[in-house]
Each structure stands twice: as structure tokens, then as C-alpha cells.
C-alpha positions as CSV (number, residue, x, y, z in Angstrom):
1,X,71.0,130.9,159.3
2,X,70.2,129.2,162.2
3,X,72.8,126.7,164.1
4,X,71.3,124.4,164.1
5,X,71.3,124.3,160.0
6,X,74.9,124.6,160.2
7,X,76.0,121.7,162.4
8,X,73.8,119.7,159.8
9,X,75.6,120.8,156.9
10,X,79.2,119.4,156.1
11,X,82.8,120.9,156.5
12,X,82.9,121.3,152.8
13,X,78.7,123.3,153.0
14,X,80.0,125.3,155.7
15,X,83.5,126.7,154.1
16,X,81.4,126.9,150.2
17,X,79.1,129.1,152.5
18,X,81.5,131.2,154.8
19,X,82.4,131.8,151.0
20,X,79.3,133.2,149.8
21,X,78.7,134.9,153.3
22,X,81.6,137.4,152.8
23,X,80.9,137.4,149.2
24,X,77.8,138.8,150.2
25,X,78.8,141.3,152.7
26,X,81.5,142.6,150.7
27,X,78.3,143.5,148.8
28,X,76.3,144.4,151.8
29,X,79.0,147.5,152.6
30,X,79.1,148.9,148.8
31,X,75.3,149.7,148.7
32,X,75.7,150.9,152.5
33,X,78.4,153.4,150.8
34,X,76.2,154.8,147.7
35,X,72.7,154.8,149.9
36,X,71.4,152.1,148.1
37,X,70.8,149.7,151.1
38,X,67.2,148.9,152.2
39,X,67.2,147.1,156.0
40,X,70.0,148.1,158.1
41,X,70.2,145.6,160.2
42,X,71.4,143.1,157.1
43,X,75.0,143.1,157.9
44,X,75.0,142.6,161.5
45,X,73.0,139.4,160.6
46,X,75.5,139.0,157.5
47,X,78.5,139.3,160.2
48,X,76.8,137.2,162.7
49,X,76.7,134.4,160.3
50,X,79.6,134.6,158.8
51,X,80.5,134.4,162.7
52,X,78.4,131.1,163.6
53,X,80.1,130.0,160.7
54,X,83.5,130.6,162.1
55,X,82.9,129.1,165.5
56,X,81.2,125.6,163.8
57,X,84.9,125.2,162.1
58,X,86.7,126.5,165.1
59,X,84.8,123.7,167.2
60,X,86.0,120.9,164.6
61,X,88.7,121.9,164.5
62,X,89.1,121.2,167.9
63,X,87.1,118.4,168.5
64,X,89.9,116.6,165.7
65,X,93.1,117.5,167.5
66,X,91.1,116.0,170.4
67,X,90.5,113.7,169.0
68,X,93.7,112.6,167.3
69,X,95.8,113.2,171.2
70,X,93.6,110.6,172.9
71,X,94.3,109.0,169.7
72,X,98.3,108.8,169.8
């Protein structure tokens, strides 16, 4: 998932995607432990997607705090 795609999403969509990615990461760990993981780069890509999702959520949180403080 590209950063442009994530930024175009609503906050609810990002939270849903984050939950899905965390579940996928959980399943990938099991596949890796049992030797069934075919593409060894998949966990890395999933971790990076999770990081991107969290980054955009944090950016929005900080922007809301700044807007709230400027409004006071």
C-alpha cells in the first residue's frame, strides 16, 4: 500500500486496514514458524505497511492538536 493511497483514506478506513494488516502479520508469523511461508519478503512488507498506517494516524492526531491549540 502506497502512502498516497493511505492518505486518501478516512481515519476509519485506516484503522480497519491497520487491524487487517496486524492480523495478516500474525498469520505470517505462524506460516514462517511452520515453514509454509513461500515469499520471505511478505512479513517485511506487512510491517512497513503497518508503520505507514500508524504514521498517517499520528500525523492526523498532531494536526488536530495543533488546530485545537490555534483555535484557543
